N, C-alpha and C positions, 0 to 999 in steps of 0.2 A: 617408357616407349618415347623416343625422341628422334628427330631427324638430325643428321650430321652431314657436314660437307668437308671433304678433304681437298685442299687446294695444292696441287702438286706442280712444282716448277720442273721444266724440262731438264734433261741431262746436258752434259757438257758438249759444246761445239768448238770447232777450230777458232771461230771468232771470239768465243769466250776466252780462250787461252791467249789470243792476241789482243784482248781488251778492245775489240771493235764494237761499235754501236750496231746492234743487229736490227732492232725495230721490226718493220714489216718484211725485211729481206728474208727470203725463205732458205735458211741455212740448215743442213742436216746435222744430226748427232755425229760426233767422231767416235772412235773405238771406245774411249773411256765413257762417253755418254751412253753408248749402247749397254755397256756393263752396268753403269749406274741405274739405268732404267730397269734392267733385269733384277737387280738387287732390291730396288724400291718395290717392284711388283711382288716379290716374294714376301716382303713385309706387309704391304698393304692388303694383299689377298686375305690375310688372317682377319682383317676387319670386316670381311664379307660385304663388299660393296654391292649395291643393287643397280647402279647406273654409272656410266663413264661418259663424260663429255670432254672434248678436246678443242683447243684452238685449231684453226685450219692450217697453221704453219707446221711444216713437217717435223721440226724438232720437238714440238709438243705432241703431235700425233704419234711419232715414233716412240715417245716416252710412254704413252698410254697403251700401246698395243701389247706389250708383254703382260700387263695386268689383265687385259681383255682375254688373252689366251689362257691365263691361269684360272680365271673366274668363269669363262664361258660367256661373258657379256660382249656386246658390240660397242664400238666407240662411235658416238655421234659427234659430228664436227659442227662447230659454231664459230664463225669468223668474228663474232663480237668478243671472243675471248683472246684475240690475238694481242701481241705486245704493243706498247706505246709506239706510235709512228715516230721515227727519228728524223724525218724530213731531210735536210741537207747534210745531216751528220751520219747517215747510214753508211756503214762500211769503213768509217774513219776511227782511228784510235783516239784515246783521250788526249794524248799529246797533240795530235793534229787538230782536234777540236779546240783545245786551249789556245793554240797558236793562231787559229783562224778566226775564232769568235770569243775573245777574252771576256767581254761583258756578258754574253749569253751563257758562257761556260759557268760563270759564277752562280747564275740562277738556274742552270741546267734546263734551259728552254731552247730547243732546237728550232732554227728557222724553218718554216714550213712543216714543222712537226706538230704532234698532238699536244694539247695542254693536259696537265695532270687531272684537271676537273673533268674534261671530256672522257678520259680513259676511265677514271673512277666511276663515272655515271654508267658508261656502256657495260663495263664488267659487272658492276653491281646489279644492273637490270637483268643481264643475261644469267647470272648465277641465281638470282631470286626466281627467275622464270623456270629454270630447270629444277630447283629445289622444291618449288610449289607442286611438282608432279610426283614427288617422292611419297611413298607410304609413310605412316607414322613412325616406323622404326627404320626407314630407309637411309642409305649412305650413298651420297653422291661424290664421285671423284671428278674433279675438274683439273685437267692437264693444261697448264697455261705457262705464263712467263713471269719473270721477277717483278717488274714494275706493275704489270697488269694485276697480278695477285695482290701485291701490297696495297695498291690504290683501291682495288675492288673491295678488299677486306675493310679498309678504313671507311669506305662509304657504307658498306653493309652494316658495320657496327654503329654508324651514325656519328662518327667522330667529326668535329669541325675541321675544316681544311688546315688551319694553323697547327693542328695536332697530328696531322698525318705522318710527319717524320718520326713520331714516337715508334712506329712500327719499322723495324729494321728489315733489310733485304733477306732473300732466301738463297741458300746455296743450291747448286745444281742437284736436281732430284731430291731436294728437301721439300717438306710440306708443312702446311698449317691446317689445323682442324677447328671447325666452327660447329657449335652445338646449339640447337634451338631450345629456348627456354620460354617461360610464360611472359617474359619481358622482351623477347626478341632473340636475335642471334648473339652468341658470346664466343670469344676466342679462348679455346682450351689448350692449344699447342701452337707454337710458332717456330718456323725454321727447324723442324724436327727431322730426325732420320740420319744425321751425320754428326761427326765430331765437329766442334767449333773450328771453322777455317775461314779465311777471308772470302767474301762474297764477290764473285765476278758477275756483274749485272749491268744492263743498260740503265738501271735505276740510280746509279751513283756515279759521281764525277771524279772520285779520287780513289 
């Protein structure tokens, strides 16, 4: 009897296709993203989730809703699960960012944006808070975003910040699974659910 967490990245958006930094901008799923969310829901429903929590941004919430319909659960919204804020870069392509902020681009630190440390902390705290209310055999599905999930998982696992890049990004509507053990949380799957394809995410600069 063990508690588990599924961290599900949202489906595709038009800005994903255009390689624009989304951050806190509230972009909806495109037609492909809606289909991806339906497919992910059909697979994850078999795991019998007991709780679904979503970022307050609509691309994540829209991804969680098909799973809620299949399982009969409701989706609880938590703004602490939203994506890393992109500051001055939101809405811009990587080429535009590289041209306008060459030094910041190399370190992927957006002016007036959130630091990776702040994002990791807020997502880790939020996920732990929701997981604490699970039954011993409960399964929490967290619908969130690429950078938020990767950084939150790194903090949840207790990885030192220099090692955070060890965890790669997640494809649209892919997920990672964490399982509680006697020594804390451990990562049992990462970027699962799709064939290996390039990841389009606010979390990478190339």
